[in-house]
N, C-alpha and C positions, 0 to 999 in steps of 0.2 A: 191263295191261290193266288201271287204274288203276276199280275199283268205288268209286260212294257210295249209300248213301241217305238221300233227303229224305221226312220222319215232319213231317205239316202235326197240329200240338195243336187241331185242328177249331173256334172258338169261336163253330163256332155249336148246341155241345152235341145232338149229330146222333148220336151216342153217346158212353155215359157215358164222365164222368168216373175212372171205376174203368177203364173198359177205357184211356184215353189214357197213364193213368201205369204200364196190363202194357207197353203197348208201348214207349213209354221205356226202360220198366229189362231188359226183352231187350236192347233194342233196342244201348242203353252196354249191357252185362253180356256179347255179344258180339266188341270190343272195334277192332270192324271201320268205316271210315271212314263217319259218318252227323251229319246235319245235323239240328238240330228247329227247324224253324219256324213258330211260334206260332199264325199264323191268317195262309193261304197266299191267302186273299181278299186281307184287307187291304195284305200287305206287294207283294202286286201296283201296286196303286196308290198307296202311301204310299213305296214302301221297291223304290224297280226296281228303278236302279241296282247296290244292296246283295245282291240277293235272284238277277239276273243271271253276279254278280262268284264266287257259287258254287258252281256250273257252270265255272269255267273250272281246266282242265287236267283235268278229268273224262274216260274215254272213256265209260262205261254205266253210265246214273242206275236207279235203283230208287225210284217215287213212293210211299210209303204214304202212301193219303190220300182223297178222293173220286173220285166217276167220273172215266175219266178223259177222258173226253171237257173237261168241265168243267175238269179241273187240262190238258190243253192248252192251252187260252185261256187262261188265268189264267196260261202262262211266257210264251205268246207275246204278252201283254199285256206282256211283262217285259225280251219283244225277244228273247225267247230263241229258235234256230234250231233245231227237231227230226232237220234233216236233217242237221246237225252229229255226235252224242250218239245213243247206243243208247238209247232212255227202255225202263224196265218200271214196269210197276204194278201195285199189289196195292192193291182196292179193300174200304178198314174197312168202309162202310155195308152190302156186301154180305157178305163174308166175316168168319170166324171171329176170336177170335186162333189158334185155333191156325195156322188154315188161313193165317194175316198169317206167323207165324215157318213156318213149310211155308219155303211162300215167299220168306224172310230166307233160311234157310240154303241152298237151291238158288241163290241170288241170282250166293249166297260159294261153295258149292258148287269145292272147288280151288282155291277162293285164297286166301292165306298173311298178306293185307298184312293189318295192322292201318293202325288211324287212330285221332285225334283225335274225340273229341262237342262238335260248335260248337252255335251256338245264335245264329234270328234271332229280336230280338221288335220285331215289330209294333202297333200303337197302339191296349190295351187299351180305350180311351174309346171308338173308334169302332166298331158293329157289324158295317162290309166288308158292307152287303147292296146287292150292284148286278147289275145284267143284265148278260152275257160276250154277246156277236154271233156265231156261229157266223158266217161269212164263205161259206162252201160253199154252206148251203144259205137264206141271207138272196136274197130279189128285190129291197130296195133301191123296198116298195113303198113303204118311208116312216112307215104306218101309230103305227107301235110312240113313233112319234118326234111326230106331233099325238095321239096319247093322250097322253100323257107330260104334266102339268103341272106338275113340278119341274124340268122344263129339263135334267133326265138325256141328253134323245143332241140329236142333230144333222144336216141332210141336208148334205154335206160331199160337192164334187166327182161327183157323184150316187153317195154314199153313206152310210149314215148311221152313227152313231159319235156312243157313247156321249163324251160331254166331260164331265159333271160327276157322276159315281157316287156322289161326296157329298149330289150330292140325294138319291137317290132315298131314297123312305119307304119306312121298314123295311117286311120282314115284308110287300112287294105287289109280287107277282107278277105283279098284272093284265095288262102288256104282253105276255110273253111267255106267256099263257093263250090273248089276239088273236092272234097273232100264225101267219099264214095256212100259214106253210114253215116252225114251230116251230122256229127259227133265235136266237131267245133263251132265253139260261142263264140260270139264277140258280143260282150254287154249292150254296148254305144254305136252298136249297128244302127244307123238310119233306119230301113230300111223294114224292121222287124220278121216276121217266119223265124225260120226255124235255126239260121244266123244267130240270130237276133235272141236265142233262151227262149222262145214261145216252147210251148207246151205239150201245145196240142200241132202235130202234122204230120201235114198231107205229104202221104207217102211218095205217093204217085205222080204228082208233078213236082218233089222235089231231085226226082232220078231227071227227069224234064227238063229239069233248070240247068240237072248237077251234067249232064253231058251236054247242052249249048255251052254252057260256065268253059268244063274240060277242052271242049275242040275249041273253044276262041283264046283261051290263057297256054295250051297245051299247044293244040292244032291236030292233025292224029295223028300223028307217032310220041308219043308219051312217053315210055320211055328216054327215045337218047331226049326228049326236051326234059326232063328230072334227071339226067345227067351230067347234060350242057348248065344247067341252073347250079346243081352239086358242084361244079368246076370252077363257077362263077363263086359261087358261097367262100370255096378254098378262096381264089382270090380274094374275094370283099377284102374277108380275118388278115389274111398275108399285109397285106393294107394296112388296113388298122390298126395288126401289130409294129408295122413298121412305125406309122404314125406315134401313133405311142411311144415308143420307146425312142424316137428323136425328140418328141412331146420334153421324155422325165432324163436324158442327154442336155437339153436347154438350162429347166428346173437342177441341174446338181452345175455345172460350169453355172450359173447366175449366182447357185446361193456357195459358191467357194473362191468364187471375183468379192461374193461383198463381203469374203471373212476378212481379206488382205486388207 
């Protein structure tokens, strides 16, 4: 039975760099099979196939990262089937390092298998802030797609899909705050709770929070506010397209001039 630990060396600074370094060092000294992913969020978008390949020929997996629900959504985005492997999770946002070490030891208890340490480096230039949709909660109302100004979502085949994760405005969780089903997860959301991917959700508290956020963000006339945002989004898209066209024109003229 092949076991392996995957550690997300989180790029969101949700825990201190000292803690991350200590966890990494501990995993290396165990000598057990271990892969360090520089940022699971970013790799789940930019390096899907590379991330998926890490799980080949492994039977049991221990993920040391943030909230399990958020991690499951990120792995599903890479095409990793949770039904085919046995997964365990240790949440470094809620557990101390000593608790993490105890969990790692328990995972490998009775297992003498040794393995190499490997790394997967993501794009350090991108903060990899973007939403994931928990389809077990989503009712496809499309409010998030109507609200977002940056074309992150699209409504496709009666389903809302995140099509442009890199278009998301860094540290903006507003669409998640107004989602009536608490179906939108931002793994790097600093305040924890349902929006960050917490598995345990206080439904009553979330309903109260959502109503307050909706009133604050959209006002009393939700439908009018969403229509205004849709119109603004189209204006932004047209402006962006025009800027890209002008940039392409300038590039073509420069290349033509250089050939003379």
